[in-house]
ROVEX-823624 format. One record per residue (C-alpha): x, z, y negated. Coordinates in pm, whole numbers, plus 32768, in hexadecimal, padded with zeros to 4 digits. Example, Ala and Ser with C-alpha at 12.3 -4.5 7.8 and 13.67 -1.06 7.14 Angstrom:
BEGIN
84CE830C81C2
855782CA806A
END
This chain:
BEGIN
32273F42B111
33303F15AFFE
32FA3DA1B033
31893DC3AFF3
31B63E8BAEB0
32A93DA4AE36
31AF3C89AE55
309C3D4AADAA
318B3DA1AC82
31E33C16AC79
306D3BC1AC7E
302A3CBBAB75
31343C3BAA96
30D73AD9AACF
2F553B23AA97
2F583AE3A90A
30093989A93E
2ED63925AA42
2DD139B0A95B
2E4538D6A835
2E7137A5A903
2CF13798A958
2C8E376CA7EF
2BE43610A81A
2B2D35D7A957
2B5D3484AA23
2A1233D8AA69
29B63305ABA4
28EA31BEAB88
285730DEAC86
28B42FA9ABBA
29C52F44AAA1
28C32ECAA9B8
281B3024A99B
296C30E6A981
29D12FEDA85C
288D302BA7B8
28D931A7A7D8
2A35317DA740
299530A4A61B
289231ACA5D3
298032C6A5E1
2A6B3218A507
295531B7A40E
28D63319A3E9
295F340FA302
29963578A35B
28CA3652A268
29C43768A27B
2B1536A9A27E
2B8C35F4A13C
2B66348CA18B
2BA53481A2FC
2AC633D3A40A
2A293494A50B
2AE633D8A615
2C2D3479A56C
2BAD35CFA520
2BCC36FCA5EE
2ACC37C5A52F
29A73854A5E7
28AE37A1A515
29573649A565
294736ACA6D8
27DC36ECA6BA
27B9359EA614
288834DAA721
27B13589A828
26713503A77F
26FC3397A760
275233AEA8D9
26063435A932
25583329A85E
261B3210A8E7
25E6327EAA3B
24653294A9E1
2481312FA989
24483144A814
24DC3039A735
25F53061A639
2502305AA51B
24143163A5B9
25493243A5E3
25D23213A485
245A3250A3F3
2456338AA4CD
25B73407A448
254733BAA2D6
23F83466A303
24AC35ADA384
25F635A2A291
25AC34CDA174
26303382A107
278E3429A0F0
27DC33F7A258
27E93283A22D
293831F2A1BC
288130B4A148
273F3122A08F
26233053A0B2
25A62F529FA1
246230039F34
23C7305D9DDF
248A319F9DAE
25D031049E11
25B92FBD9D4A
269B30699C2D
27A230C29D32
27AB2F5C9DAD
275B2EA99C6C
283C2F789B7A
29982EE59BE8
29272D829BC5
288B2DB79A7B
29BD2E4F99E1
2A8A2D449A69
299A2C3F99C9
298A2D03988E
2B0B2D079882
2B392B9C98BB
2A2C2B569791
2AE52C3D96AC
2C3C2B7396F3
2B862A2196D0
2B0A2A829574
2C3F2B169500
2CF229D59568
2BF4291294A9
2C1C29E2937C
2D9F29D3936C
2D7E285193A9
2C912819928A
2D4E290E919E
2EAC285D91CC
2E0826E591B9
2D6C2725907B
2DE026738F37
2E4C271B8E14
2D77272E8CF5
2DB726AD8B95
2E0E27EF8B1D
2EF128458C46
2F9926EE8C21
2FE7273B8AA3
308828858B07
315327EF8BFF
31CA26DF8B2F
321927E589FD
32ED28A38B15
33A027888B8B
33E3271B8A2E
3458287389B3
355028848ACD
35EC27338A74
362427938914
36D828CD8973
END
């Protein structure tokens, strides 16, 4: 009897450890291609609740729901594009780590390239302006003034 009570107490003490270990479920797949697709999709979808964490790595309830939906849709034979479209329609563009190139995301994709080109243009224009200003010949008035300064130093 004492042995049974000790076993129950040990199980009760270890129960929180087992509860934490079951955060992210393990899925069984028929073929490795589908399993790899599942891994890729869950790595490319962002958890709406967690800050910058993929649903494959998150243990939040919403990420678990999203993983379930990805698994079911893969099992139903949907393509990756169909699954991503479903997730975007349900949760918005935020769930995609790499937003799609669309009219509303052109600024997001184009602004960094435009800023780099603008910076390069500014640097080129500054270099040209410096070359022109340093290579310019002295005017007659500037030459006379320079000669006067040189002659004044010689006389002193």
